[in-house]
N, C-alpha and C positions, 0 to 999 in steps of 0.2 A: 615470769615466774608463777606457778600456781599459788605460791605463798604471798605474792605482791598484794599490799593492802590498799584498797581503794578508799579514798577520802568520802566519796559518795558512792554508796552501794549501787549495784546494778541488779535489775531484776532479771532472774533466770527462769525460763519457762522450760519445765522438764520436757524431754523429747516423748513423743507418743509412746514409744516402746517401753518407757519407764514409768508411765502412769498406772497407778493402782487405785482402787476404791478406799477413800478416806485420806488419800495423800493430796496435799494442795497442788494445783496446777503450777504455781510459781512460788518463788522465795525471793527475798532480798539477800544479796551475797556482797560481803566486803572484800572476798577473795575468791579465786576460782576453786580452790580446795574445798570450800564449802559446797559449791555447785556439783563437783565431782562426787563427793561423798554423800550428799543428799540424794543424788541420783542412784548411787549404789544402794542405799537404805531403801529407796522407794522400790526399786527393782526386785529386792528380795522381800518386799513386804514387810520390813520392821519399821513399824510407825513410831515406835519409842526411840529408836536409834535416829530416825529421820527428824523428829522433834527435838533430841538433844544436839544434833549437828546444826540444825537450824537456829539454836539458841547459843551455840558456842562462839566465843569471842576472839579466838585466834586460830590460824591455819593449823598449828600443830595439834591442838586438841580435837579439830575436825579430822585430821588424819588418824589420830588415835581412835576416836570414836567409830570411824569408817572401818577400822580393822577388827572391830567387835560386833559389827553387824551380824545378827543371827539368821540361820538358815541360809548362809551365803553360798550361792551357787557359782562357782569358778568358771564353769563352761559357759553359762549365761553371761557372765560379766566379761569374759574374754571375747565373746562373739560381738559384744557391743561396744568394747572399750574404745575402739578408734572413732567410732560415731559419737560416744559420750565426750571425748576429748574435743572433737571438731565442734559440737553443740555449744560446749562451754566457751571455747575460745571465740567462736562465732559471735555469740551474744555479748561476751565480754568487750570486744573490740568494736562492736557495733553501738555500744552504750554510750561511748564519748567520742566526740570528734577528735580530741587530742590523742586518744588511744589508737583510734582509726589511722591518723596520720603517721603515729610510730610505726604501726605494722607495715603500712603502705610504703613508707620510706626505705624499707629494706629491699625494694625493687624486686629482682628475681633470685636473690640470694638464697642459697640453701640454709634454712634455719636449724640450729642444733642445739639441744639441751646437753651441754657438756657436763653431765652429773656423773662423776667416777663411781659412785655407788648405786646408780640407778640404771638397770638394763632394760626397763620398760618403757618408762616415760622418757629417760635420757639415752645417751650412747655409751654409758659405762666408761667414759674417758674423761680425764681432767681437761679443763679449758685450755691448758698450755700444752697439752699432748699433741704433737704434729699429727697424729693419726685422726685427729678430729676433722682434718681437711680432706680425708679420704673415706667416703662412705663405705667402700669395701672393707675397710678395717675397724669399722664400728662394732663395738661389743654389745649394743643394745638396740631396741627397736625404735627409739627416738619418736614415741607416740606424741609427745608434746610438739616437738618440731614439725612433724608433718601435719598436725592439726593447724599449726600457725600458718604453714604454707597454704594449705586448703582454704583457710579463713582468708587469707590475703588474696588469693585467686578469686574467692567467692566475692568479696567486698569490692574487689576492682570492677565486677561486672554490674554492680548495683549502682543505680543513680541516687537512692537514698539509703537509709539504715537497712541492715539485713532484716529479712522478714521474721528471723527467729526472735528478734527483740519484742515483737508484738504477739509472739506465740503461734503465728500462722505457719511458719516454716519448719518442717520436719526433716531429719535425715531421710534420704531416700528419693527427694526431689531435685531441687538445684544441685544438692550435694553430690548427688550421683554422677553429675556430669563433670564434677571436678576431678574426678579420680580419687582412688584410695590414698593418695599421698604417699606412696611407697618409695623407697630408698632412691634418691636421685643421683646423677653422675656429677662429677666436678671435673674442671679442667678440660683436657683433650681426650679423657677417657671415652670410648665409644660403646654403645650397647650392641651386643650381638645377640640377635633373637634366633631362636630355633623352634621347631615343632614337628612332631610325627616321628615314626620309626619306620616308614616304608621305604622300600629299595629306591635309592636315588635322592632321598631327602638329605640335604646337608646337616651334618651333626646329629644324624639320626641316632648315633650312639649315645647321646645325652638323654634320650627318652627312657623312661621307666619300663616301657614296653620293648626296647630293643632286645632281640633275642641273641644270645651268646652261643656260638658253636661250641665252645668250651665252657662249661658252667664254672662259676667261681664259688669259692667256699665262703660263706657269710658267717661270721661269729656274732651271735646275738649280743647286744650291749648288755652290760650288767644289770641295769634297771629293768630289763625285760625278761630276765631268767626267772623261771618258776619250777618248782618240784615236778618232775616228770617231763620236762621239755628238754629237748636235745640242745646242746650248746651251740651247735653250727648246723647249717643246712646248705646243700649244694644248690645254686640258684643259676637258672638260664636267663633270668631277667631280674631287673631291680624290683619290679612290682611283686615278685615272689618273696624277696627278702623283706620288703616293707609289710607285707600282709602276714608272713609268719611272725613278725615282731608284734604286730597288733595282737594276733591270736595269743601269743606267749603272754604279753602284758596283761590280757584279761583272763588268763587262765584256761582258755578253751582248747583243750587238748585235741579234741576230735577235728575242729577246724584247722588246728596247727597241721595235722596229719593230712588232712585234705589239701590244704594249700601247698604243702611239701610236695605232694604227688601230682599236682595239677601240671598239665602239659602246655599250656599257654598262658600269656599274661592276662587275657580278658577273663579267664576262668579264675585266676588268682584274686583279681579285682573283686569279682562277684562273690566269691567265697569270703573275701575279707569283709565286705558289706554285711555279711550274715553272722559275724562273730558274735557269739552269746556273751551276756554280761558286759557289754561294751560300756566303758566309762569314758565319756567324751573329755571331761576335764583332766583326766589322767593322759589321755591320748594327745590333747592339745599342748599339755605341759612338756611332753617329751617329742613332739613332732619335729621340731628342727633338728634335734639330736638324732632322732631316727634317719631322717633325710641325709644327714651329714654322714653318718656311719655307713649307711648303705652305699652311697656315692663314693666315699673313701675307699671302701674295700673293693668295690667293683672295678674302680680305675686303678687300683694298685694291682689287681690280679692279672694284668696283661701289660707289657712294655707298650704295645701299640696304643692302648687305651690312654695309658699315662702320658705318652706323647702327644696325642690328640688333645687332651685336655690342657697341657702346658702350652700347645701352640696358640691358645687363644689369648696369650699374653696377660694383659691388665684389663682386657675388655670386661665390661659388665654383662654377664650372661642372663638372659631372660627367657623363660619358657613362654612363648606367645601362644597360650592355649586359650582361645576365646571363651571357653565354657567353664574354665577353671579359674577361680579366684583364690584358691589356696595354694596349690603346687606351682600354678602359673600366674600371669599378669592380667587375665580376664580380657585380653585384646587379641584380635587375629594378627598373624604375622606381617601382613601388608598394611596395617594401621600405622599411620606416622607417629601416633602416639607412643609405640613401642619404644622409639628413640628418646623418649622424655619420661624417665621414671617418676617425676612428679605427677604424671598423668596416669600411671598404671592403676588398674582397678583390681588388682590382687596381690597377694602377699609374696609370690615369686619363690615359694619355699625351695623348689627344685633348683632355681637359678643360684640361690645364695649358697646351697648346699654344694653346688659345684665350683663355686668360685672359693668357698672355704677348702675344699678338697685340693684345688689347684694350688692354693698357697702352701697347703700341708705338704703335698707330694713334690712341689718345687723346693722344698727344703728351706724356705725363708723363715729364719728364726723369729719366734714371737710377734708375728704379725696377728692381726685379729683372727685372719682366716685360719691360722694353724694354732692360735692360742685361745680361740673360742669366740663365740658370737652370741648375742641375745642373753648374756649373763646366765645362762643356766649351766649346771655341771653335767657333763656328759658322761655316758657309758659308751662302751664301744667295742668293736671287734678287734681283730689283730691283722695287721698287714702281714700277708702271707704268700709264700711261694709254693703252697702245698698243692700237689696235682690232684685233679678230680679222681673219684673212686676207681675209675677204670684205667687210669694211667699209671705213671711212676710212683713209687713210694713217696711219702711225704718228706721234705726237706725242713732244716731247721728254719724258724720264722726269722726273717731279717729284723734288726733292730729298727725302731721307728724313730722319726725325727724328734729330737729332743724339744721339751718344752711345750709340745703340742698340748692344748687344753683338754683334749678328749680324755675321758676316763677309760681307757681302753681294757678290755677284759683279757686276760691271758688265760688259755686252756691249761688244764691241770698239768700237762706234760711240761708246758713252757714254764709254769710256776716252779716246778720241780728244779728246772734248770738254773733258776735265779735263786732259789732257796740257798741259804747260807752265804750268798753274796753280800746280803744286807745292803747296805748303802755304799759299798766301795765300788771302785771302778776306775781303771787306768785312764790317764789322759787321752790315750788314744781312742777311748770309747766316747769320749765327751764330743758333744756336737756344738753347733753354733750357738745354741742357748747358753751353754755354760761359759762361751767365750764372749758373749755380747755384754755390753754394759748393763749394770744393774740398776733398778730404780732404788734411788737412795744409795747407800753403801753397804753392801753386803759382803764383809770381809772376815777372815779368819787369821789370826797370828799362827806362828809355828809352834809345834809342840805335839805331844801324843794325844790323840783322841780316843774315846772309848772303843770304838769299832773300826771306824772307817779311815782313821788318820786325818790329820788337819789339812785343810785346804779350803778353797772357796765354798761357801754354802750355796747349794744349788737350789734347794727347795725347803720349805718348812712344813711340818705336819702339826697342825693345830689340834689340840686335844682337850676335852672338857668332861671328865667323867661325872656321871650321876650315880649316887649310892643309897643304899637304905638309910633311913633315919626316921626320926620321930621328934615331937615336941611336946612337953620339954624333954631335953636330952639328958644324959648321953644315950646313944644306942650303940650297943656292941654285940658282936663285931660288925662293923659296917662292912658292907659287900657292894661291889660295883653292880649296877643294874642297867648302865647305858654306856657303851664304848663307841664314841664318834671320833672321826678323824676328817679334817679338812686340809687337802694338800694345796699349798701355795707355791705358785712360781713367781718369784719376785721380779723376774724379767718380763713375764706376761702381765705383771701388776694385776692378777687376779687368781681367785681360787681355780684349780684346775681339775679337781676330782674330790669326791666325797665317799666316806664309808661310815656305815653305822650298823651296829648290832646291839640288840638288848642282851643282857646277861641274867641268867637264872640264879639267884642267890641260894646257897646251900644250908647254910646254918639256920637262917631266919627267913624261909622262903615267901612268907605272907607279908606284902608290903602294908605298911601302917596306912590309915587314911590321910594322915598329914604329908606322907611321902607321895601318894598318889596325887593329892591335890597340888603339891608343890611342883612336882616334875611333869605332871600329865601322863605319867606312865601308867597304864592299865594292868591289873594283875595278870590278864591272859597273855599279854605281851611277854612278860618275864617267864611265865609258866611254860611257854613255848619255845623259849630261847635256849641257846647253848649254855652250859655251865662256863665258869671263867677259863679253865684250860683250853677249851675248844674256842671260845670267843677270841682269846689272845692269839691262838694260832691262825685264826681267820684274819685278824687285824694284821698280823705281821705278813702273812702271805699276800694280802692285798696291797700293802705297802711296799713290799719287796718288788711286786710286779709293776706297780705304778712307778716307782723311781727308776726300775730297769728299763721301762719304756722310754724313759727320758735320758737314757745313757748313763744311768748309774749316778755317781756323784755323792756329794755330802748332804744329808738331809737332817735337820734339827728339830725336835719337838718345840712348840710353843704353848704355853699354858697362861692362864690369868692367875697368878700367885704361885705358890710352891706346892700346894696341898696336893694336887693330883699325883705328882711323881715323887714327891719327897715323902709323903705320908700315906696316901690311899693305896697306891700300887703296892706297897710294902705290906700293908695290912691284908689285902687281898691275896697276895701270894702266899702269905703266911697261912691264911685260911685253907688255901688250896694246896699246902704243902710244896710250893714251887719257890725257885729263886727269882729274883727280879732280873729280867734280861738285861744284858749289859747296855744295850741301845736305849733303854728308858732311865739311865742314870745320869743323863745330860739334858738340859732343856733351857729354853729362853723364856724367862718369866717376862711377860709383855709389860708388866709394871715397871720392870727396871728400864726396858727401852723406852717407855713413855717418859720417865724421870730424865733420862738422857737428852731427850729432845725439848720437853716442855718445861723443864727446870722446876718441876713441882711433883709432889709424891702421887704416883698413880694410886687412885681409889679403887673402887670396884669397877666391873666392867662397864655398868650404866654410867658411872661418873665419868669414866675416861671417854666414852662415846660422846657424852655431852660436851666435855671439854674441847673434844676434836670436831664439833658440829656434825656429829653423825647420829643417826637415828638407831634405836635398838629395834631390830627387825625380829619377828617371831615371838616365840615364848621364852621368857626369862627362866632359866633352871631346865630347859630342854637341852640335853647335852649337845646334840647337833645345831640347834639354833644359837647357843652360846658360842659354840665353836665358829659358826659363821661370823658372828659378831666380833670375836676376838680376831679373827682374820682380817676383818675390816679395820679394827685399830691397828694391827700390824702393818697393812698396805698403806695407811694413811701416815703412819709414822715414817716408813721408808720413803714416801713420796715427799715427806718434808725434810728428808736428808738424814734421817737416822742411820747409824752404822752399827751393824751386828758384828761384835769382836768377841774373841773367846773369853774375854775378861768379864763380858756381860752374862755369860752362861752360868746357870746354876748346876750344881752336881750333887750326887748322892752316893755314898759308899754302900749303902744298905742293899743287902742281898735278899732280905725278906722282911 
């Protein structure tokens, strides 16, 4: 663990790429977390944070200080993250013979940080979850696990202590030969390599350059949509879908149009490289979701493609592109290391997207590949049987596999079809996800429900409003300024989609300084936002579409306390001259569920997180960050056996 406390501190030498003027070349560390966060501060040139981290006395404080590093460059950090992890682990386990022996005693085992709430350093799964044993079902990057395996291989080749302990070894020399430590295989699962799109190439259809005789309609994921950008594009190759998504995300309408009109994949690639206003951090944050959405929609567009992908069974798919360490594994197809994922030198983004799409299209309920990977929340297109422009008229889009984690976006026409259905749905419409065993006990007793009728709870919509305020109060009338939703599938044991809109207050449109400081919401964000009636309609349409994609079923709101739906929504609707929609008159107060399992009164969100051994991520009083944290509490309680019954739900009869 990065939090493990060493009785004797180890000397950590900052890797060359992290060194900056005024920053010491080495520090003494009682735990790995200090080395990691000191490296982060050094890379960003924050000398004050570096000193504070160096002086901190516990790993939790280091973590918190690391989150506050000034001028943080996410793209720079992500570019070096795996090397940071490797350097820290290598030097730590080189520092003591006992530690070295412990690491080497693991032999050739695949090492996994089974951290259920960490999808970067860990795999996003609980240690007792059987999916931990199957890397294809991990929901996180396992950065720490791979760093440990790389360090183990490195130390095994050394006659003495690793060079890094004396400050001479740097990432890029011996470490480069160890491979990037990418996801390894387990058991009898084989690696199936592929590369190229030329005629006669095996699995050439998997290539992003493969040219389709019949174009497929690609719907841009929700996170990529911008004003003036088309919601869908007809694509003859995956490369076009990828690059139009890049152009859309960066708001480059000219590049979007040129890529859309391009007549070959190479031109698409070149045009994508020239996108203006390119934000690498934004692109990297969504890269795996872009890949998954493109691959999923491509292989769903033709039955022959679907069959081809499913024919690979449970094989680990690897793009053996020798010069691509992002989409591929950085090795040529004939290299024997292709068969050993621990020796891959690239991320294999395309390979993992293909495996996720395979699980999704295969209809396996709630596996990692269908319920999400890398912990990030997805946007996405729509599985469609729509004919290309010159062919037959479009058909109705088929319903997607339930409980898939992708945040699929439904076109306006499809949204209208599901509007009014709300969260109802016949049992014939339910798929495997609704019938699969739940995490914890998610049950409902018989009786009348506000809109959908009683039945099993298929998903939760976590909500945490932010509203206008001042100190000292009171501040009337309060109006909602942030409306977030985090959709949670208990069977996926994870959030599966997110929504947020800011809301423009009408009665007192100017935010107070106290409100801006508390919530982090800038005045311009609410000035440009829709008023409450439109924001409410957007949220309901989004939720209708997300739930419909998962086969309908019953969705219950979750809040931290009763204020949001017992008090605030009524105030807001009264200001706007509306009735409170029926669906918002029933909810689960997570404090009630906390009491049912912990046998103590639930305090605030931060207190419950601490009691459950969870960290508070993001900014407190950011509605979306708070909703994510409430979702963490909910999932942890369900994992501990909490049961959601109708008797635990709060209700309001207020219409305004």
